[in-house]
BAKOLLUM-119071 format. One record per residue: x negated, y, z of N, C-alpha, C in turn. Coordinates in Angstrom, 2 decimals. Example, Ala and Ser with C-alpha at 12.3 -4.5 7.8 and 13.67 -1.06 7.14 Angstrom:
<pt n_x="-13.19" n_y="-5.69" n_z="7.80" ca_x="-12.30" ca_y="-4.50" ca_z="7.80" c_x="-13.20" c_y="-3.30" c_z="7.80"/>
<pt n_x="-12.85" n_y="-2.25" n_z="7.08" ca_x="-13.67" ca_y="-1.06" ca_z="7.14" c_x="-12.90" c_y="0.03" c_z="7.87"/>
END
This chain:
<pt n_x="-113.19" n_y="-210.23" n_z="-54.73" ca_x="-111.97" ca_y="-210.94" ca_z="-54.44" c_x="-110.72" c_y="-209.88" c_z="-54.34"/>
<pt n_x="-109.21" n_y="-209.93" n_z="-54.42" ca_x="-108.32" ca_y="-208.97" ca_z="-54.97" c_x="-107.13" c_y="-209.47" c_z="-53.47"/>
<pt n_x="-106.48" n_y="-208.63" n_z="-53.56" ca_x="-105.44" ca_y="-209.18" ca_z="-52.48" c_x="-104.36" c_y="-209.65" c_z="-53.57"/>
<pt n_x="-103.69" n_y="-210.63" n_z="-52.92" ca_x="-102.64" ca_y="-211.35" ca_z="-53.68" c_x="-101.50" c_y="-210.72" c_z="-53.78"/>
<pt n_x="-101.09" n_y="-209.71" n_z="-52.80" ca_x="-99.88" ca_y="-208.66" ca_z="-53.05" c_x="-100.10" c_y="-207.81" c_z="-53.89"/>
<pt n_x="-101.13" n_y="-206.63" n_z="-53.73" ca_x="-101.39" ca_y="-205.92" ca_z="-54.17" c_x="-102.54" c_y="-205.78" c_z="-55.43"/>
<pt n_x="-103.01" n_y="-206.54" n_z="-55.40" ca_x="-104.17" ca_y="-206.89" ca_z="-56.57" c_x="-105.40" c_y="-205.82" c_z="-56.47"/>
<pt n_x="-105.50" n_y="-205.19" n_z="-55.28" ca_x="-106.69" ca_y="-204.55" ca_z="-55.27" c_x="-107.69" c_y="-204.85" c_z="-54.35"/>
<pt n_x="-108.88" n_y="-204.33" n_z="-54.32" ca_x="-110.14" ca_y="-205.09" ca_z="-54.19" c_x="-110.45" c_y="-204.39" c_z="-52.57"/>
<pt n_x="-109.77" n_y="-203.80" n_z="-52.06" ca_x="-110.14" ca_y="-203.10" ca_z="-50.77" c_x="-109.92" c_y="-204.29" c_z="-49.45"/>
<pt n_x="-110.63" n_y="-204.56" n_z="-49.37" ca_x="-110.24" ca_y="-206.10" ca_z="-48.45" c_x="-111.34" c_y="-205.96" c_z="-46.97"/>
<pt n_x="-110.91" n_y="-206.36" n_z="-45.76" ca_x="-111.73" ca_y="-206.56" ca_z="-44.94" c_x="-111.58" c_y="-207.70" c_z="-44.22"/>
<pt n_x="-112.45" n_y="-208.59" n_z="-43.55" ca_x="-112.69" ca_y="-210.00" ca_z="-42.93" c_x="-112.19" c_y="-209.36" c_z="-41.39"/>
<pt n_x="-111.12" n_y="-210.17" n_z="-41.02" ca_x="-110.47" ca_y="-209.90" ca_z="-39.53" c_x="-111.34" c_y="-210.67" c_z="-38.90"/>
<pt n_x="-111.68" n_y="-212.37" n_z="-39.21" ca_x="-112.06" ca_y="-213.28" ca_z="-38.52" c_x="-112.48" c_y="-214.26" c_z="-39.28"/>
<pt n_x="-113.92" n_y="-215.05" n_z="-39.05" ca_x="-114.51" ca_y="-215.99" ca_z="-39.81" c_x="-114.78" c_y="-216.94" c_z="-39.10"/>
<pt n_x="-114.52" n_y="-218.41" n_z="-39.17" ca_x="-114.80" ca_y="-219.48" ca_z="-38.37" c_x="-115.27" c_y="-220.50" c_z="-39.12"/>
<pt n_x="-116.02" n_y="-221.50" n_z="-38.87" ca_x="-116.33" ca_y="-222.93" ca_z="-39.79" c_x="-115.15" c_y="-223.72" c_z="-39.05"/>
<pt n_x="-114.96" n_y="-224.96" n_z="-39.91" ca_x="-114.03" ca_y="-225.59" ca_z="-39.82" c_x="-114.66" c_y="-226.89" c_z="-39.19"/>
<pt n_x="-113.90" n_y="-227.14" n_z="-38.39" ca_x="-114.81" ca_y="-228.44" ca_z="-37.56" c_x="-114.85" c_y="-229.53" c_z="-38.46"/>
<pt n_x="-116.14" n_y="-230.17" n_z="-38.33" ca_x="-116.20" ca_y="-231.56" ca_z="-38.91" c_x="-116.59" c_y="-231.37" c_z="-40.69"/>
<pt n_x="-116.66" n_y="-230.18" n_z="-41.09" ca_x="-116.57" ca_y="-229.95" ca_z="-42.72" c_x="-117.79" c_y="-229.08" c_z="-42.71"/>
<pt n_x="-118.10" n_y="-229.05" n_z="-43.98" ca_x="-118.87" ca_y="-227.87" ca_z="-44.75" c_x="-117.86" c_y="-226.88" c_z="-45.27"/>
<pt n_x="-117.62" n_y="-226.06" n_z="-44.73" ca_x="-116.17" ca_y="-225.52" ca_z="-44.88" c_x="-116.02" c_y="-223.87" c_z="-44.05"/>
<pt n_x="-115.82" n_y="-222.86" n_z="-44.38" ca_x="-115.72" ca_y="-221.64" ca_z="-43.51" c_x="-114.34" c_y="-220.82" c_z="-44.08"/>
<pt n_x="-113.50" n_y="-220.58" n_z="-42.92" ca_x="-111.98" ca_y="-219.84" ca_z="-43.08" c_x="-112.27" c_y="-219.00" c_z="-42.55"/>
<pt n_x="-111.72" n_y="-217.70" n_z="-43.47" ca_x="-111.92" ca_y="-216.43" ca_z="-43.63" c_x="-110.48" c_y="-216.04" c_z="-43.42"/>
<pt n_x="-110.45" n_y="-214.90" n_z="-42.23" ca_x="-108.71" ca_y="-214.18" ca_z="-42.23" c_x="-109.20" c_y="-213.17" c_z="-42.90"/>
<pt n_x="-108.24" n_y="-212.82" n_z="-43.69" ca_x="-108.34" ca_y="-211.49" ca_z="-44.56" c_x="-107.17" c_y="-210.23" c_z="-44.05"/>
<pt n_x="-107.74" n_y="-209.01" n_z="-44.30" ca_x="-106.50" ca_y="-208.36" ca_z="-44.67" c_x="-106.66" c_y="-207.26" c_z="-45.45"/>
<pt n_x="-105.73" n_y="-206.65" n_z="-46.49" ca_x="-105.82" ca_y="-205.63" ca_z="-47.78" c_x="-105.82" c_y="-204.35" c_z="-46.97"/>
<pt n_x="-106.97" n_y="-203.55" n_z="-47.10" ca_x="-106.44" ca_y="-202.34" ca_z="-46.11" c_x="-105.43" c_y="-201.08" c_z="-46.83"/>
<pt n_x="-105.33" n_y="-201.84" n_z="-48.39" ca_x="-104.62" ca_y="-200.69" ca_z="-48.77" c_x="-102.86" c_y="-200.78" c_z="-48.77"/>
<pt n_x="-102.39" n_y="-202.14" n_z="-48.47" ca_x="-101.25" ca_y="-202.56" ca_z="-48.39" c_x="-101.09" c_y="-203.45" c_z="-46.73"/>
<pt n_x="-102.02" n_y="-203.77" n_z="-46.22" ca_x="-101.83" ca_y="-204.02" ca_z="-44.90" c_x="-101.52" c_y="-206.03" c_z="-44.97"/>
<pt n_x="-101.74" n_y="-206.23" n_z="-46.31" ca_x="-101.23" ca_y="-207.77" ca_z="-46.35" c_x="-102.42" c_y="-208.76" c_z="-45.94"/>
<pt n_x="-101.84" n_y="-209.85" n_z="-44.87" ca_x="-103.24" ca_y="-210.79" ca_z="-44.19" c_x="-102.83" c_y="-211.86" c_z="-44.95"/>
<pt n_x="-104.30" n_y="-212.33" n_z="-45.40" ca_x="-104.22" ca_y="-213.68" ca_z="-45.94" c_x="-105.56" c_y="-214.42" c_z="-45.32"/>
<pt n_x="-105.23" n_y="-215.78" n_z="-45.99" ca_x="-106.45" ca_y="-216.67" ca_z="-45.52" c_x="-107.16" c_y="-217.13" c_z="-46.57"/>
<pt n_x="-108.61" n_y="-217.19" n_z="-46.65" ca_x="-109.31" ca_y="-218.01" ca_z="-47.96" c_x="-110.23" c_y="-219.08" c_z="-47.11"/>
<pt n_x="-110.75" n_y="-220.03" n_z="-48.03" ca_x="-111.70" ca_y="-221.18" ca_z="-47.62" c_x="-112.59" c_y="-221.12" c_z="-48.38"/>
<pt n_x="-114.32" n_y="-221.34" n_z="-47.73" ca_x="-115.06" ca_y="-221.61" ca_z="-48.74" c_x="-115.48" c_y="-222.95" c_z="-48.41"/>
<pt n_x="-115.89" n_y="-223.78" n_z="-49.44" ca_x="-116.64" ca_y="-224.83" ca_z="-49.46" c_x="-117.62" c_y="-225.22" c_z="-50.31"/>
<pt n_x="-118.42" n_y="-226.20" n_z="-50.62" ca_x="-119.40" ca_y="-226.50" ca_z="-51.42" c_x="-118.32" c_y="-226.88" c_z="-52.46"/>
<pt n_x="-118.88" n_y="-226.67" n_z="-53.74" ca_x="-117.96" ca_y="-227.26" ca_z="-55.37" c_x="-119.06" c_y="-228.44" c_z="-55.54"/>
<pt n_x="-118.75" n_y="-229.39" n_z="-55.79" ca_x="-119.44" ca_y="-230.44" ca_z="-56.59" c_x="-118.90" c_y="-230.52" c_z="-57.93"/>
<pt n_x="-119.73" n_y="-230.13" n_z="-58.90" ca_x="-119.30" ca_y="-230.05" ca_z="-60.37" c_x="-119.62" c_y="-231.27" c_z="-61.01"/>
<pt n_x="-120.31" n_y="-232.00" n_z="-60.46" ca_x="-120.38" ca_y="-233.57" ca_z="-61.62" c_x="-119.45" c_y="-234.58" c_z="-61.66"/>
<pt n_x="-118.29" n_y="-234.39" n_z="-61.14" ca_x="-117.04" ca_y="-235.37" ca_z="-61.07" c_x="-115.96" c_y="-234.91" c_z="-62.18"/>
<pt n_x="-116.00" n_y="-236.34" n_z="-62.93" ca_x="-115.14" ca_y="-236.13" ca_z="-64.13" c_x="-114.13" c_y="-236.78" c_z="-64.21"/>
<pt n_x="-112.57" n_y="-236.50" n_z="-64.59" ca_x="-111.64" ca_y="-237.22" ca_z="-64.16" c_x="-111.03" c_y="-237.79" c_z="-65.63"/>
<pt n_x="-111.09" n_y="-239.21" n_z="-65.62" ca_x="-110.39" ca_y="-239.94" ca_z="-66.90" c_x="-108.81" c_y="-240.32" c_z="-66.52"/>
<pt n_x="-108.20" n_y="-239.72" n_z="-67.86" ca_x="-106.85" ca_y="-239.17" ca_z="-67.89" c_x="-106.39" c_y="-240.58" c_z="-68.44"/>
<pt n_x="-104.98" n_y="-240.55" n_z="-68.65" ca_x="-104.34" ca_y="-241.92" ca_z="-68.87" c_x="-104.58" c_y="-242.14" c_z="-70.23"/>
<pt n_x="-104.39" n_y="-241.15" n_z="-70.83" ca_x="-105.03" ca_y="-241.34" ca_z="-72.27" c_x="-106.30" c_y="-241.32" c_z="-72.83"/>
<pt n_x="-107.06" n_y="-241.42" n_z="-71.62" ca_x="-108.93" ca_y="-241.84" ca_z="-72.02" c_x="-109.62" c_y="-240.58" c_z="-72.19"/>
<pt n_x="-108.98" n_y="-239.30" n_z="-72.01" ca_x="-109.52" ca_y="-238.01" ca_z="-72.27" c_x="-110.38" c_y="-237.99" c_z="-70.68"/>
<pt n_x="-111.51" n_y="-237.22" n_z="-70.84" ca_x="-111.87" ca_y="-236.74" ca_z="-69.84" c_x="-112.15" c_y="-235.14" c_z="-69.51"/>
<pt n_x="-111.65" n_y="-234.92" n_z="-68.37" ca_x="-112.17" ca_y="-233.28" ca_z="-67.72" c_x="-112.88" c_y="-233.59" c_z="-66.46"/>
<pt n_x="-113.04" n_y="-232.04" n_z="-65.98" ca_x="-113.65" ca_y="-231.59" ca_z="-65.12" c_x="-112.77" c_y="-232.19" c_z="-63.78"/>
<pt n_x="-113.35" n_y="-232.50" n_z="-62.72" ca_x="-112.45" ca_y="-232.68" ca_z="-61.25" c_x="-111.87" c_y="-231.27" c_z="-60.82"/>
<pt n_x="-111.07" n_y="-230.82" n_z="-60.80" ca_x="-110.71" ca_y="-229.71" ca_z="-60.16" c_x="-109.67" c_y="-229.59" c_z="-58.70"/>
<pt n_x="-110.09" n_y="-229.25" n_z="-57.58" ca_x="-109.35" ca_y="-229.42" ca_z="-56.61" c_x="-108.30" c_y="-228.51" c_z="-56.63"/>
<pt n_x="-108.29" n_y="-227.61" n_z="-57.20" ca_x="-107.15" ca_y="-226.82" ca_z="-57.25" c_x="-106.09" c_y="-227.48" c_z="-58.05"/>
<pt n_x="-106.48" n_y="-228.24" n_z="-59.05" ca_x="-105.36" ca_y="-228.94" ca_z="-59.59" c_x="-104.70" c_y="-230.13" c_z="-58.99"/>
<pt n_x="-105.58" n_y="-230.55" n_z="-58.26" ca_x="-105.07" ca_y="-231.52" ca_z="-57.47" c_x="-103.93" c_y="-230.83" c_z="-56.22"/>
<pt n_x="-104.65" n_y="-229.86" n_z="-55.72" ca_x="-103.71" ca_y="-229.11" ca_z="-54.51" c_x="-102.48" c_y="-228.52" c_z="-55.26"/>
<pt n_x="-102.38" n_y="-228.28" n_z="-56.53" ca_x="-101.06" ca_y="-227.93" ca_z="-56.94" c_x="-100.10" c_y="-228.68" c_z="-56.85"/>
<pt n_x="-100.53" n_y="-230.07" n_z="-56.98" ca_x="-99.26" ca_y="-231.03" ca_z="-56.94" c_x="-99.11" c_y="-231.57" c_z="-55.55"/>
<pt n_x="-100.17" n_y="-231.44" n_z="-54.80" ca_x="-99.78" ca_y="-231.57" ca_z="-53.19" c_x="-98.96" c_y="-230.34" c_z="-52.73"/>
<pt n_x="-99.15" n_y="-229.15" n_z="-52.81" ca_x="-98.55" ca_y="-228.42" ca_z="-52.41" c_x="-96.96" c_y="-228.40" c_z="-52.97"/>
<pt n_x="-96.95" n_y="-228.49" n_z="-54.42" ca_x="-95.34" ca_y="-228.35" ca_z="-54.84" c_x="-94.83" c_y="-229.94" c_z="-53.92"/>
<pt n_x="-95.36" n_y="-230.96" n_z="-53.77" ca_x="-95.03" ca_y="-231.96" ca_z="-52.83" c_x="-94.52" c_y="-231.44" c_z="-51.42"/>
<pt n_x="-95.46" n_y="-230.61" n_z="-50.61" ca_x="-95.33" ca_y="-230.22" ca_z="-49.89" c_x="-94.39" c_y="-228.91" c_z="-49.54"/>
<pt n_x="-93.76" n_y="-228.31" n_z="-50.48" ca_x="-93.14" ca_y="-227.05" ca_z="-50.66" c_x="-91.80" c_y="-227.41" c_z="-49.53"/>
<pt n_x="-91.64" n_y="-226.28" n_z="-48.67" ca_x="-90.33" ca_y="-226.28" ca_z="-47.99" c_x="-90.59" c_y="-227.03" c_z="-46.89"/>
<pt n_x="-91.59" n_y="-227.70" n_z="-46.46" ca_x="-92.11" ca_y="-228.99" ca_z="-45.54" c_x="-92.75" c_y="-228.14" c_z="-44.27"/>
<pt n_x="-92.09" n_y="-228.65" n_z="-42.96" ca_x="-92.94" ca_y="-228.03" ca_z="-42.17" c_x="-94.39" c_y="-228.67" c_z="-41.94"/>
<pt n_x="-94.85" n_y="-227.98" n_z="-43.01" ca_x="-96.47" ca_y="-228.43" ca_z="-42.58" c_x="-97.26" c_y="-226.96" c_z="-42.62"/>
<pt n_x="-98.05" n_y="-226.59" n_z="-41.91" ca_x="-99.08" ca_y="-225.40" ca_z="-41.87" c_x="-100.17" c_y="-225.63" c_z="-42.88"/>
<pt n_x="-100.49" n_y="-224.41" n_z="-43.19" ca_x="-101.24" ca_y="-223.81" ca_z="-44.24" c_x="-102.76" c_y="-224.86" c_z="-43.74"/>
<pt n_x="-103.19" n_y="-224.80" n_z="-42.48" ca_x="-104.71" ca_y="-225.18" ca_z="-42.25" c_x="-104.47" c_y="-226.99" c_z="-42.34"/>
<pt n_x="-103.08" n_y="-227.60" n_z="-42.07" ca_x="-102.82" ca_y="-228.80" ca_z="-42.29" c_x="-102.87" c_y="-229.14" c_z="-43.21"/>
<pt n_x="-102.28" n_y="-228.33" n_z="-44.41" ca_x="-102.33" ca_y="-228.88" ca_z="-45.90" c_x="-104.01" c_y="-228.87" c_z="-46.36"/>
<pt n_x="-104.77" n_y="-227.66" n_z="-45.57" ca_x="-105.86" ca_y="-227.92" ca_z="-46.17" c_x="-106.89" c_y="-229.18" c_z="-45.91"/>
<pt n_x="-106.39" n_y="-229.46" n_z="-44.60" ca_x="-107.25" ca_y="-230.58" ca_z="-44.15" c_x="-106.43" c_y="-231.68" c_z="-44.77"/>
<pt n_x="-105.53" n_y="-231.95" n_z="-45.05" ca_x="-105.10" ca_y="-233.04" ca_z="-46.22" c_x="-105.56" c_y="-232.97" c_z="-47.23"/>
<pt n_x="-105.93" n_y="-232.04" n_z="-47.77" ca_x="-106.67" ca_y="-231.67" ca_z="-49.50" c_x="-107.83" c_y="-232.44" c_z="-48.93"/>
<pt n_x="-108.67" n_y="-231.67" n_z="-47.84" ca_x="-109.85" ca_y="-232.16" ca_z="-47.56" c_x="-110.44" c_y="-233.60" c_z="-47.19"/>
<pt n_x="-109.17" n_y="-234.37" n_z="-46.91" ca_x="-109.21" ca_y="-235.82" ca_z="-46.62" c_x="-109.17" c_y="-236.62" c_z="-47.95"/>
<pt n_x="-108.02" n_y="-236.17" n_z="-49.00" ca_x="-107.91" ca_y="-236.50" ca_z="-49.88" c_x="-109.25" c_y="-236.56" c_z="-50.69"/>
<pt n_x="-109.70" n_y="-235.37" n_z="-51.02" ca_x="-111.21" ca_y="-234.83" ca_z="-51.51" c_x="-112.11" c_y="-235.61" c_z="-51.05"/>
<pt n_x="-112.28" n_y="-236.09" n_z="-49.75" ca_x="-113.36" ca_y="-236.63" ca_z="-48.98" c_x="-113.27" c_y="-237.96" c_z="-49.67"/>
<pt n_x="-112.46" n_y="-239.02" n_z="-49.48" ca_x="-111.79" ca_y="-240.12" ca_z="-49.95" c_x="-112.41" c_y="-240.29" c_z="-51.49"/>
<pt n_x="-112.14" n_y="-239.55" n_z="-52.37" ca_x="-112.45" ca_y="-239.28" ca_z="-54.07" c_x="-114.00" c_y="-239.18" c_z="-54.03"/>
<pt n_x="-114.65" n_y="-238.49" n_z="-53.23" ca_x="-116.18" ca_y="-238.39" ca_z="-53.39" c_x="-116.80" c_y="-239.50" c_z="-52.72"/>
<pt n_x="-116.17" n_y="-240.00" n_z="-51.54" ca_x="-116.99" ca_y="-241.51" ca_z="-51.06" c_x="-116.93" c_y="-242.35" c_z="-51.91"/>
<pt n_x="-116.38" n_y="-242.76" n_z="-53.04" ca_x="-116.40" ca_y="-243.76" ca_z="-53.90" c_x="-117.90" c_y="-243.29" c_z="-54.34"/>
<pt n_x="-118.59" n_y="-242.49" n_z="-54.50" ca_x="-119.63" ca_y="-242.24" ca_z="-55.04" c_x="-120.12" c_y="-242.20" c_z="-56.29"/>
<pt n_x="-119.19" n_y="-242.05" n_z="-57.05" ca_x="-119.02" ca_y="-242.25" ca_z="-58.53" c_x="-119.05" c_y="-240.69" c_z="-59.43"/>
<pt n_x="-119.30" n_y="-240.87" n_z="-60.75" ca_x="-119.34" ca_y="-239.67" ca_z="-61.47" c_x="-118.01" c_y="-239.30" c_z="-61.90"/>
<pt n_x="-117.40" n_y="-240.68" n_z="-62.21" ca_x="-115.53" ca_y="-240.47" ca_z="-62.94" c_x="-114.87" c_y="-241.40" c_z="-62.07"/>
<pt n_x="-113.66" n_y="-240.75" n_z="-61.91" ca_x="-112.63" ca_y="-241.20" ca_z="-61.24" c_x="-111.44" c_y="-241.21" c_z="-62.33"/>
<pt n_x="-110.64" n_y="-242.26" n_z="-61.79" ca_x="-109.43" ca_y="-242.53" ca_z="-62.61" c_x="-108.52" c_y="-241.58" c_z="-62.41"/>
<pt n_x="-107.61" n_y="-240.56" n_z="-62.84" ca_x="-106.47" ca_y="-240.14" ca_z="-62.47" c_x="-105.51" c_y="-240.68" c_z="-61.56"/>
<pt n_x="-105.40" n_y="-241.98" n_z="-62.17" ca_x="-104.56" ca_y="-243.12" ca_z="-61.40" c_x="-105.14" c_y="-242.84" c_z="-60.08"/>
<pt n_x="-106.46" n_y="-243.05" n_z="-59.77" ca_x="-107.09" ca_y="-243.23" ca_z="-58.38" c_x="-106.42" c_y="-241.77" c_z="-57.25"/>
<pt n_x="-106.65" n_y="-241.02" n_z="-57.86" ca_x="-106.50" ca_y="-239.91" ca_z="-57.55" c_x="-105.30" c_y="-239.79" c_z="-57.01"/>
<pt n_x="-104.23" n_y="-239.83" n_z="-57.92" ca_x="-102.72" ca_y="-240.21" ca_z="-57.56" c_x="-102.55" c_y="-241.18" c_z="-56.48"/>
<pt n_x="-102.94" n_y="-242.30" n_z="-56.59" ca_x="-103.28" ca_y="-243.17" ca_z="-55.03" c_x="-103.61" c_y="-242.59" c_z="-54.13"/>
<pt n_x="-104.72" n_y="-241.89" n_z="-54.13" ca_x="-104.87" ca_y="-241.64" ca_z="-52.47" c_x="-104.06" c_y="-240.26" c_z="-52.30"/>
<pt n_x="-103.46" n_y="-239.63" n_z="-52.65" ca_x="-102.89" ca_y="-238.36" ca_z="-52.51" c_x="-101.35" c_y="-239.08" c_z="-51.98"/>
<pt n_x="-100.92" n_y="-240.23" n_z="-53.09" ca_x="-99.60" ca_y="-241.19" ca_z="-52.31" c_x="-99.76" c_y="-241.44" c_z="-50.89"/>
<pt n_x="-100.98" n_y="-242.02" n_z="-50.37" ca_x="-101.34" ca_y="-242.80" ca_z="-49.45" c_x="-101.13" c_y="-241.49" c_z="-48.25"/>
<pt n_x="-102.17" n_y="-240.42" n_z="-48.44" ca_x="-101.92" ca_y="-239.71" ca_z="-47.44" c_x="-100.44" c_y="-238.97" c_z="-47.31"/>
<pt n_x="-100.16" n_y="-238.93" n_z="-48.08" ca_x="-98.66" ca_y="-238.11" ca_z="-48.02" c_x="-97.67" c_y="-239.10" c_z="-47.32"/>
<pt n_x="-97.60" n_y="-240.25" n_z="-47.77" ca_x="-96.74" ca_y="-241.13" ca_z="-46.99" c_x="-97.17" c_y="-241.34" c_z="-45.47"/>
<pt n_x="-98.41" n_y="-240.87" n_z="-45.01" ca_x="-98.58" ca_y="-241.18" ca_z="-43.50" c_x="-98.24" c_y="-239.51" c_z="-43.04"/>
<pt n_x="-98.11" n_y="-238.55" n_z="-43.87" ca_x="-97.98" ca_y="-237.02" ca_z="-43.04" c_x="-96.68" c_y="-236.59" c_z="-43.45"/>
<pt n_x="-95.77" n_y="-236.90" n_z="-44.67" ca_x="-94.54" ca_y="-236.38" ca_z="-44.79" c_x="-93.60" c_y="-237.31" c_z="-45.52"/>
<pt n_x="-92.66" n_y="-237.88" n_z="-45.23" ca_x="-92.05" ca_y="-238.83" ca_z="-46.34" c_x="-91.49" c_y="-238.42" c_z="-47.29"/>
<pt n_x="-90.64" n_y="-237.34" n_z="-46.89" ca_x="-89.88" ca_y="-236.46" ca_z="-48.05" c_x="-91.18" c_y="-236.04" c_z="-49.26"/>
<pt n_x="-92.29" n_y="-235.71" n_z="-48.75" ca_x="-93.30" ca_y="-235.36" ca_z="-49.70" c_x="-93.61" c_y="-236.19" c_z="-50.65"/>
<pt n_x="-93.89" n_y="-237.63" n_z="-49.96" ca_x="-94.13" ca_y="-238.51" ca_z="-50.52" c_x="-93.22" c_y="-238.89" c_z="-51.52"/>
<pt n_x="-92.22" n_y="-239.07" n_z="-51.25" ca_x="-90.93" ca_y="-238.88" ca_z="-52.19" c_x="-91.27" c_y="-238.07" c_z="-53.66"/>
<pt n_x="-91.16" n_y="-236.74" n_z="-53.35" ca_x="-91.00" ca_y="-236.12" ca_z="-54.15" c_x="-92.67" c_y="-236.16" c_z="-55.24"/>
<pt n_x="-93.61" n_y="-236.45" n_z="-54.60" ca_x="-94.96" ca_y="-236.83" ca_z="-55.70" c_x="-94.47" c_y="-238.01" c_z="-56.27"/>
<pt n_x="-94.09" n_y="-239.09" n_z="-55.79" ca_x="-94.24" ca_y="-240.48" ca_z="-55.86" c_x="-93.24" c_y="-240.31" c_z="-57.70"/>
<pt n_x="-92.31" n_y="-239.17" n_z="-57.24" ca_x="-90.57" ca_y="-239.32" ca_z="-58.43" c_x="-91.55" c_y="-239.04" c_z="-59.56"/>
<pt n_x="-92.66" n_y="-237.85" n_z="-59.52" ca_x="-93.26" ca_y="-237.30" ca_z="-60.50" c_x="-94.52" c_y="-238.55" c_z="-61.37"/>
<pt n_x="-95.43" n_y="-238.45" n_z="-59.75" ca_x="-96.13" ca_y="-239.71" ca_z="-60.41" c_x="-95.88" c_y="-240.89" c_z="-61.13"/>
<pt n_x="-95.21" n_y="-241.29" n_z="-60.08" ca_x="-94.48" ca_y="-242.93" ca_z="-60.74" c_x="-93.38" c_y="-243.01" c_z="-62.01"/>
<pt n_x="-93.28" n_y="-241.45" n_z="-62.41" ca_x="-92.19" ca_y="-241.35" ca_z="-63.48" c_x="-90.65" c_y="-241.59" c_z="-63.28"/>
<pt n_x="-90.05" n_y="-242.01" n_z="-62.19" ca_x="-88.49" ca_y="-242.12" ca_z="-61.88" c_x="-87.84" c_y="-241.92" c_z="-62.89"/>
<pt n_x="-87.25" n_y="-243.42" n_z="-63.17" ca_x="-86.23" ca_y="-242.70" ca_z="-64.39" c_x="-84.87" c_y="-242.53" c_z="-63.85"/>
<pt n_x="-84.49" n_y="-243.08" n_z="-62.87" ca_x="-83.13" ca_y="-242.82" ca_z="-62.12" c_x="-82.83" c_y="-242.90" c_z="-60.65"/>
<pt n_x="-81.95" n_y="-243.23" n_z="-60.23" ca_x="-81.76" ca_y="-242.86" ca_z="-58.75" c_x="-82.41" c_y="-244.12" c_z="-58.53"/>
<pt n_x="-82.21" n_y="-245.28" n_z="-59.06" ca_x="-82.46" ca_y="-246.75" ca_z="-58.31" c_x="-84.13" c_y="-246.53" c_z="-57.89"/>
<pt n_x="-84.81" n_y="-245.95" n_z="-58.76" ca_x="-86.26" ca_y="-245.92" ca_z="-58.61" c_x="-86.20" c_y="-245.37" c_z="-57.06"/>
<pt n_x="-85.63" n_y="-244.11" n_z="-56.69" ca_x="-85.89" ca_y="-243.37" ca_z="-55.20" c_x="-85.45" c_y="-244.64" c_z="-54.66"/>
<pt n_x="-84.20" n_y="-245.16" n_z="-54.71" ca_x="-83.77" ca_y="-245.97" ca_z="-53.64" c_x="-84.80" c_y="-247.33" c_z="-53.43"/>
<pt n_x="-85.53" n_y="-247.88" n_z="-54.52" ca_x="-86.77" ca_y="-248.85" ca_z="-54.28" c_x="-87.85" c_y="-248.18" c_z="-53.18"/>
<pt n_x="-87.98" n_y="-246.90" n_z="-53.50" ca_x="-89.04" ca_y="-246.21" ca_z="-52.90" c_x="-88.71" c_y="-245.84" c_z="-51.52"/>
<pt n_x="-87.56" n_y="-245.76" n_z="-50.90" ca_x="-86.97" ca_y="-245.36" ca_z="-50.13" c_x="-87.03" c_y="-246.53" c_z="-49.30"/>
<pt n_x="-86.46" n_y="-247.83" n_z="-50.00" ca_x="-86.35" ca_y="-249.36" ca_z="-48.93" c_x="-87.70" c_y="-249.36" c_z="-48.30"/>
<pt n_x="-88.95" n_y="-249.14" n_z="-49.76" ca_x="-90.35" ca_y="-249.61" ca_z="-49.27" c_x="-90.48" c_y="-248.62" c_z="-48.19"/>
<pt n_x="-90.33" n_y="-247.26" n_z="-48.20" ca_x="-91.05" ca_y="-246.78" ca_z="-46.70" c_x="-90.11" c_y="-247.18" c_z="-45.21"/>
<pt n_x="-88.89" n_y="-247.27" n_z="-45.55" ca_x="-88.29" ca_y="-247.73" ca_z="-44.70" c_x="-88.63" c_y="-249.31" c_z="-43.69"/>
<pt n_x="-89.12" n_y="-250.20" n_z="-44.66" ca_x="-89.99" ca_y="-251.26" ca_z="-44.45" c_x="-90.98" c_y="-251.26" c_z="-43.55"/>
<pt n_x="-91.97" n_y="-250.03" n_z="-44.05" ca_x="-93.21" ca_y="-249.81" ca_z="-43.36" c_x="-92.74" c_y="-249.45" c_z="-41.84"/>
<pt n_x="-91.70" n_y="-248.99" n_z="-41.46" ca_x="-91.63" ca_y="-248.25" ca_z="-40.19" c_x="-91.36" c_y="-249.26" c_z="-39.21"/>
END
């Protein structure tokens, strides 16, 4: 593993702890060369899940790819890093709880939307605008009205 700041390998683990209720470990690390501190997470990887895309193609499920979309939606929102990891874990748990070897990308998107709706409405709208391919302002308005009805 390399430091995300200076890209050197000279790291030390400051703290290691199990994440409550999950099969995961959180490690707080520090680069000895530049002093940069960061957090890593270890969790078992299930390799057998395939995602069926809109066009029918199949690709291997990737938590990182899902996380990228969620993180983009949550960018500059008041959500902590551990909270983001928890959100990702809950979405992933929902996906795997179906017990299937394949999942449609639409289902993954729906799980993400459900979770973001309960966590942060702005992030929900950001994700929905891309996921649902909003064409114009009226699509945003309709989605905001749906959110307001739920309140």
